[in-house]
C-alpha positions in Angstrom: -15.4 -3.3 -93.8 -17.6 -0.7 -92.4 -15.8 1.8 -90.6 -18.5 2.3 -87.9 -20.8 4.5 -90.7 -23.8 7.1 -89.0 -25.3 6.3 -92.3 -27.4 3.3 -92.9 -24.7 1.2 -94.2 -24.5 -1.3 -91.4 -28.7 -2.2 -92.5 -27.7 -2.2 -96.3 -24.8 -4.9 -95.3 -27.9 -6.9 -93.0 -30.1 -6.9 -95.5 -27.7 -8.8 -97.8 -26.5 -10.8 -95.0 -30.5 -12.0 -94.4 -30.7 -12.8 -97.9 -27.6 -15.1 -97.8 -29.0 -16.4 -94.5 -32.4 -17.8 -96.6 -30.8 -18.9 -99.2 -31.8 -16.2 -101.8 -28.0 -16.3 -103.2 -26.2 -19.4 -103.5 -22.8 -18.7 -102.0 -21.9 -21.4 -100.7 -21.8 -24.3 -103.2 -19.2 -21.5 -104.7 -17.5 -21.9 -102.0 -17.8 -17.9 -100.7 -17.6 -17.6 -96.8 -18.5 -14.3 -95.9 -17.8 -12.0 -92.2 -18.6 -8.6 -91.9 -17.4 -5.8 -89.2 -18.4 -2.4 -88.3 -16.3 -0.2 -86.2 -13.5 2.8 -86.0 -10.2 2.6 -87.6 -8.0 5.1 -89.6 -9.6 5.2 -92.7 -9.8 3.9 -95.7 -6.7 1.8 -96.3 -6.3 0.4 -91.9 -9.8 -0.8 -93.0 -8.7 -2.6 -95.9 -5.4 -4.0 -94.5 -7.9 -5.8 -91.4 -10.1 -7.2 -94.1 -7.4 -8.8 -95.1 -6.2 -10.0 -92.0 -9.4 -12.1 -92.3 -9.1 -13.5 -95.9 -8.1 -16.7 -96.7 -7.7 -18.0 -100.8 -4.9 -17.4 -102.1 -5.4 -14.1 -104.5 -6.6 -11.2 -103.4 -9.0 -7.7 -104.6 -10.7 -5.1 -103.0 -13.7 -3.5 -103.8 -15.7 -0.2 -102.6 -19.1 -0.4 -101.8 -19.9 1.7 -105.2 -18.0 -0.6 -107.5 -18.9 -3.6 -108.9 -17.5 -7.1 -111.0 -17.9 -7.0 -114.1 -20.3 -10.3 -114.5 -20.4 -13.4 -112.8 -17.6 -15.1 -114.2 -15.1 -12.8 -113.2 -13.4 -14.2 -110.8 -13.4 -17.7 -112.7 -11.5 -16.1 -115.0 -8.8 -13.8 -112.8 -8.2 -18.1 -111.2 -8.1 -19.0 -114.5 -4.6 -16.7 -115.0 -3.2 -17.2 -111.7 -3.7 -21.2 -112.6 -1.9 -20.9 -116.3 0.7 -18.2 -115.8 3.6 -17.7 -113.0 2.5 -14.4 -112.1 1.4 -12.9 -108.6 -0.5 -9.5 -109.5 -3.6 -9.3 -112.8 -4.5 -6.3 -113.9 -7.3 -6.1 -116.6 -9.6 -3.4 -117.8 -12.9 -1.9 -116.3 -15.6 0.1 -117.0 -17.2 3.9 -116.1 -20.6 3.9 -114.8 -22.2 6.8 -112.6 -24.8 6.9 -110.1 -27.2 4.1 -112.2 -25.0 2.2 -113.1 -24.9 3.6 -116.5 -21.8 2.8 -118.7 -20.2 6.5 -119.2 -16.7 5.0 -120.6 -14.4 2.8 -120.4 -11.0 2.4 -118.7 -8.2 0.3 -120.2 -4.9 -0.2 -119.2 -2.9 -0.8 -122.5 0.6 -0.9 -121.1 2.4 -0.7 -118.2 4.3 2.4 -117.5 6.5 3.2 -114.8 6.7 7.4 -115.1 3.9 7.4 -117.0 2.2 5.9 -113.5 4.0 8.2 -110.9 4.8 11.0 -113.1 1.7 11.3 -115.3 -1.6 9.7 -115.5 -1.9 6.8 -112.8 -3.6 4.4 -114.6 -4.1 0.5 -113.2 -7.8 0.2 -112.2 -7.8 -0.9 -108.3 -10.5 -3.3 -108.6 -9.6 -3.8 -111.5 -6.4 -5.8 -110.2 -5.9 -8.6 -108.5 -2.5 -10.2 -106.7 -1.4 -12.9 -104.4 -2.5 -12.6 -101.2 0.8 -12.8 -98.9 1.8 -9.5 -101.1 -1.9 -7.6 -99.6 -0.5 -9.4 -95.7 3.0 -8.4 -95.9 3.1 -5.3 -98.2 1.0 -2.4 -96.0 -0.9 0.6 -97.3 1.5 4.3 -96.2 -1.9 5.7 -94.3 -0.2 9.3 -94.5 -2.3 8.8 -97.9 -5.8 8.9 -98.1 -6.9 9.9 -101.5 -3.5 7.5 -103.3 -2.4 4.7 -101.1 -3.7 2.6 -103.6 -1.7 4.0 -106.8 0.9 4.1 -104.5 0.6 0.4 -103.2 0.7 -0.7 -107.1 3.9 1.4 -108.1 6.7 -0.3 -104.9 5.0 -3.2 -106.4 6.2 -2.5 -110.1 9.2 -0.8 -108.5 9.8 -4.6 -106.6 10.0 -6.3 -109.9 7.0 -8.4 -108.7 5.9 -11.0 -112.1 3.2 -9.3 -113.0 0.7 -9.7 -116.7 -1.4 -7.5 -118.5 -4.7 -8.6 -120.2 -7.4 -6.9 -121.8 -10.3 -8.7 -120.0 -12.4 -6.6 -118.4 -12.3 -7.1 -114.3 -14.5 -4.5 -113.0 -17.3 -1.5 -112.9 -16.1 1.1 -111.2 -18.6 3.7 -110.3 -17.5 7.9 -110.8 -19.8 10.7 -110.3 -20.2 14.2 -108.7 -20.2 14.0 -105.2 -17.7 10.4 -105.1 -14.2 11.1 -103.8 -12.1 10.8 -106.9 -13.6 13.7 -108.2 -14.6 15.6 -105.3 -11.3 15.8 -104.2 -8.9 16.0 -107.3 -6.7 18.6 -105.9 -5.8 16.8 -102.5 -5.1 13.3 -105.3 -2.7 16.0 -106.7 -1.2 16.9 -103.6 -0.8 12.9 -101.8 0.7 11.9 -105.5 4.1 14.8 -104.7 4.6 12.5 -101.8 4.3 9.1 -103.8 7.1 11.3 -106.4 9.3 11.9 -104.1 10.1 8.4 -103.0 11.2 7.3 -106.3 12.7 10.8 -107.5 14.7 13.8 -105.9 15.1 15.9 -109.1 12.9 19.1 -108.9 12.6 19.3 -112.7 10.9 16.6 -112.8 8.7 17.0 -109.6 8.4 20.7 -111.1 6.8 19.4 -114.5 5.0 16.5 -113.1 2.9 19.1 -110.5 2.2 21.6 -113.1 0.5 18.7 -115.9 -1.6 17.4 -112.9 -2.8 20.6 -111.5 -3.7 21.4 -115.1 -4.6 17.9 -116.5 -6.7 16.9 -113.3 -8.1 20.7 -111.6 -8.1 22.7 -114.0 -9.6 20.4 -117.1 -12.8 19.0 -114.6 -13.7 22.9 -112.6 -13.0 24.5 -116.0 -13.8 21.8 -118.6 -16.5 23.3 -120.5 -14.1 26.6 -121.5 -13.1 26.6 -125.1 -9.7 27.5 -124.2 -8.7 24.8 -121.9 -10.4 22.0 -124.7 -7.8 23.6 -126.9 -5.0 23.3 -124.7 -5.0 20.4 -122.8 -4.4 17.6 -126.0 -0.7 19.8 -126.6 0.0 20.1 -122.6 -0.8 16.5 -122.8 1.9 16.2 -125.6 4.4 18.6 -124.8 4.9 17.1 -120.8 4.6 13.6 -122.4 7.1 14.3 -124.2 9.4 15.7 -121.8 8.5 13.1 -119.1 8.4 9.8 -121.1 9.8 10.8 -124.7 6.8 10.3 -126.4 4.2 12.6 -127.8 1.7 12.1 -125.3 -0.4 8.4 -124.8 -0.4 6.0 -127.5 
């Protein structure tokens, strides 16, 4: 799905479409069908919903153009879990890569804690989260949110009691570099996260504590990350706010 881009996105799509048509990549033998569309939309969330309206099959996931699956076997592994387990949502790990595709870190979701997801460090890696397609089609995104609609979506699902399983498998590679929306718009992400929080609590104390924690840990720490004072204070601030909100001294 392309939102009517003015850059060379459509040219890139057509390039790979030709490679697929020429049989350079054997996808039909794997049962893979594809379709692409380039038109104006109301934002990323709207484009993803349009994409899933065309989707077939039982299991859904969406990838941004910067991200990739971890291996050629990822989808087979995911399908195996859904066949063996009575689940509607499968959450795996991922690795962080730079602009050149080199590994820069790991993203491990070792547990799912609701308070932590909402008020502290949201930790579900979206391209490593697969779910039954009907949940994607029947639970629309909150289109007021541009940077955190995926977090809001998964938080609502978990709050509704969806059956999920957390596994240690690595499913995706998440590209992170200074020009990506994830870093360049951190302040807006923090502001949007407050909309999500107000959906689940009216506690001013909790909202205030969460705002202070997120503003420091996300905005200040990235903007002034080289400062000795910031690096010195962060571990203590992290432990303090985890204790206040979750009841543990930091994420263990």
